[in-house]
N, C-alpha and C positions, 0 to 999 in steps of 0.2 A: 439523388437523399431523399427526394421527396417522397418518389414509391418504394420507401421502403418499410416493413414494417417496423409496427412501433418497438425499439430494443431493450425500452428500460420494464425492467419486472419490479412487483411488486414481494416478493416471496424469491430466496435462493431456492427452492424446485422451480418455483417460473424462468427465475434467471439462467440455470441450466438448460432448461428444455430449449429457450431461444436461441443457447449457447451450443447446443449439440444440433438444431436444426437450421443454424447458420452454416457450424462447419460439414456441411454435409458433402459428400466427397472428398473431403479433407482426410487426412490419417490422423485420428483419433484414438489417446488412453487415454482409459480411465483409471487414476491411483486413489479406493477406497478411504475413507478416512476412518478413523477406528470407533467414531462416537457415532451417535444418531443425531438426528438433527432435532429442530423444535416441535415440526410434530413425528418424532420416532421414525422420518425417512432416511435412506443412507444419501450418505455424502461422497462427495468425491474433490480429490483434483481435478480437472481435466485437461490438455493438452491438445492442441489442434494445429500440425501442419500444414503447410500450404508450399509446397516448393518443394527441389528439389533434397535429398538425403544428403547428396553428398555439396549440395550448396556452401561457395567459398564465405558469401554475404549469410548474417542470420540476426531477422530483424525479433526479438522478444516483446510482446505487447500483455504483461501480469494485470491481474484484478487481485483486489481480496485480501490484500495482504492484511488489511486489520480491519479482516471481518464484515461488519457494514461496510464499510465504505464500498464494498464490491456490487455494490444499486450503483455507485456511480460508471465503475472501470468495468464492468462486467456490458452496462451500453452498448460504451465507446467500444468493446470488444464485437463486441454481437454486430454495429453499423460497419463495422470493419472487413467483417467477414462477409455480408453482404452488400458491400461494396465492388462489384465487378472492377470498376477502371482504376481503384487502386490495388487490387487482386493483381492485376492486368501489369500496372507498371513498374509491380516488384518479380514481378516474372519476366519481363522486356529487361530486368534491370540487373537477373541474376540473384536478388534475395529473395532468401526461404522465409518463411512467416511461422512463426512459433507464437502461439495465443494459450498461456498460462491463462484458463478459467479457476479463480474460490483457492488462493494459493492457500487460504484458513477457510476451508468452506465449515466449521463448525461456527466460527466468530461468528461468517456469513448466516447463517441457517440461524442464530441466536438474536441477531441482532446485537452482539457486541464485537471486542476493538481487539479481542484477546483471542489465543489458542485456545484448546480444549484445558491443555496445562495452564492455562490461565498469564499466561506468556504471551507479551508483545513482539511477533515476530522479528519485524524491524529494530530489533536490541536485543535476536537473539544467536546473531554468527559471531559469538568472541572465542575464543581457546578456551575451552574452558580447562584445559591443564592448568593453566594461570592464574594468578591471583585477579578475583574481577573486579573489575573498573568500580571505583568508589564514587557517592553520591552524598558527601554530607549535609548539600542542601536539599534533598530531598529528605533524610534521613530528621532533620529539625521540622521540617512541614508535615510531614505524613500522618501523625496525630489531627493535625490541624481542616489536611487533605480531606479525611475521612475519620470527621471523628466518632461518638461514641452513638449521637442519635443525631436526625435526620429531620431536619432538615439544619444548615449546618447553625450557631451561633451567632449574631454579629458581630461577638468578640473573637472566632475561630477567623469571620474572614477580617477584623481588622488586624490582625496580627499576620496573616498573608499580606494586605499592605503594608501593613509596618515591615514588612521584609523587602518588599519593594521599593519604600521608601528608604529602606540600606542600605540595599547594593544594588539598582536599576530592576526595570521589568524586563531585559534582557536576563539578568539574571537570576530574576524569578522562574519565565519561562526555562531556562537552562534547569535549572533545582529540579523542576516537574519533569519535565519531559525529555531530557537527554537519554535517561536510563537511568536504572537505579536495580540494583541486585540482592537486599538483602531485607523486603515487604514483601513477601509472595503472594498477599492479598491488594497489595498497591497498584499505582497505578505506572507503565510503562516497564513493569516489570520484564526484564531483560531473562530471567530464570539461571536455573544449573546445570541442564545438558542442552544439549541440540532436542528440537522439538519435530512432534512427526512430521509439520509442514517442514523443517527447512529441511531433512535429511530427504524425504520426498523431494524438494525442491531441488538440492544437491543431483540426486538419482535422473532426474530431469533433465541437466544440465548434463549430463556426461553422458548420456542419451543424446541429445540433439545439438552441442553445442561444442563437442571435445573434439572437431576437426575441421569448424571454421574458420578461416583467415582473419577475418573481420564479424565483429559480433557490437550487437546495436542493443540498450536493454530503454523501453517506455514503461516504465510499473504504477500506475494510476491510482491516485492516492484522493483523497476530499477530506472538507474539515478548517483548512488551513488558510488564511489569505483573503481579500479579495472576491467579496461573492462572483462565482461567474468567471473568474481569473483564472486561468490554467498556467500559476507561476513552473517553470522547469528547471525543476534544482538541480540542479550539478549532483550524482549517482555514480564517482569515481573514486580514485586515490585523488589523496593530493598532488599532481604531477603538474609539468608542466605539456608534456605529449600529450594523456590526454584532455587537460584543457583546450589546449588546441584545436582537438578532435572533434570534443563536444560543442565550439563554438564553430567550426567549420560546417557540422552539421545542423547545429538549430538556429545560430547566431546568438549574437552577443546579446540578447533574453537571457541567458542563462544565469541565473542566482546562486550563488555559493555558501553553507552555510558559518565557512570557518573565517569568512570576510565581515560576517554581518548584514550583504544586501538580503540574505531571503528571510522568508516568513519564521522557516523553520529554524530551530536552535541545532550545534552542532551535535551531531547523535552519537552512542557508542551500536555497537553492534548491527549495521547494518545488513538487510539481505546482498547487496550488491558483492558484499568481502568473497560470498560465492564462487562468485565468475573468476577473480585471479588466483583461488584454489581449483578450480575444476577447468578450466580455461585458457591453461596460461598463454598458449599457440595464440587464441586470439588476440588481436587490434581492437582493444573495447572499448564503446562509450554508452554512456549511459543518463538517463536522466527520472525523476519523481516526479510526472505532473501531476501537481495541486492544484484539486480543484478550491477554491475557497466556497461556505456555504453561509453560516451562521456569524455574531461577531465570537473572538476568541473567548468571552466568558462564557456567552449561554452555552459552544462547546463544553467548553473545561466542566461547566454542572453538570453538564448531559453526561461527562467518563465520572464524575464525582460520585453523581445518583448511581449508576452504573456500575461503580464497583462496590459504592458500599451494599446496594442490595444483593449484591452478588454472594456477600459474605454471613447474610444473616441465616442463622441456625436456628429454627428450622427455616426452611426460604418460607416467600409470600410470595404469590403468585401474581397478588393483584399487584402489587410492587414493582413484581419483575414488569409486567404488561406496559405499566405509567415507563418504567425505565427503556424500556427496547423502543417505546412510540416518539420518546424522547431523541434518543441516538439515533434512529432514525432520520427525524426532521435535523438534527446535528448534521449531519452526514451527507444527506441527499436533501436536494432543493425540488420540492415536486412543482415546478412551473414549468410551460414551453421556453421561455427564453434560458432560464438554466440548463436546460437540457439540451438546446438546441449549440447553447458557447461550450455546452463537454465534445458532443460531437465533432463541429464544426473545428475546436482546438486538436482536439483529440485525432483528427485529420491530417489537419497541418502538421507536425509532429513527427508522424508514420510515418509521411510525404516527404519532409525534408530529412528525418532517418537516410530510403533509400535513394534520394539522390544525393545527399553528403555519401553513402556510402561506395555510391557506385561513378562518385568523381576518384574519390581512394583507391580506386580498383584496378 
């Protein structure tokens, strides 16, 4: 790995160029995002497939579900694509590789976590034909999280802490982050219809994963947990078969939102729901590989500031620039130690998935 080019980037455009260069020789499909990026550049969800189209086993590695988190995930993907030993291991095991770069390219380019519709993609995979999930905790906290003036008043913060004192910190985290569907300009908003990213991802799954017998998925995220630690969060239905398969592939370090062992709250509308609808034939196991960055209060402050700035009319370019810088620091730690930790643990998880699928064939 020492001889690989630097896999991490400073902009979406640089990340995309590195990804496409690393994917040379692979089958690449580029799906154009409807809106332009920060520099009015064209945006794409890029998909690179390495391996046979009819492979029985397929491993997906995806990045940028939450836009700005793509700086972390893109680097991991580029490093894996450059890693000849890893690619050879997958080929010999009969496992095809599918790299989905920038699930949310608009958020990646603008340094935001949401899609161009203002939606958290990982809360958007719900059945919009049915009543949407309620979140009374967020309803109670909405005006405190995004007050009329910025920065928030001390009284706003006191009331947030009073909620935690009354209900517990886990309840505060769940109220804020589990997903809400009533406040379009608020945090962790799941939307009222499928986003462009959701629809495009479903199309990619139908194209590439509708025939495989085994499907693994590593979705790379950042911003939650201990700095530099890649938490392996179970990303499947809560059933014993899926848990057994995931533990067989990735070991007992897997955490679960349902039992409180994860640093994440239990969420509504995760993107992995699409697997069961688009790829019902596959034996599936997936994880969210979540890399910690800053303390949770720092990350939450950056998110709140980003959303507060985004809803200002007319917009304030200088405030937006400050918010983008805070968001990048919150979701990407630009140190050699942190970046090495991301690459090492991403590779380990991907190798374990290949070994696990090979053993199950």
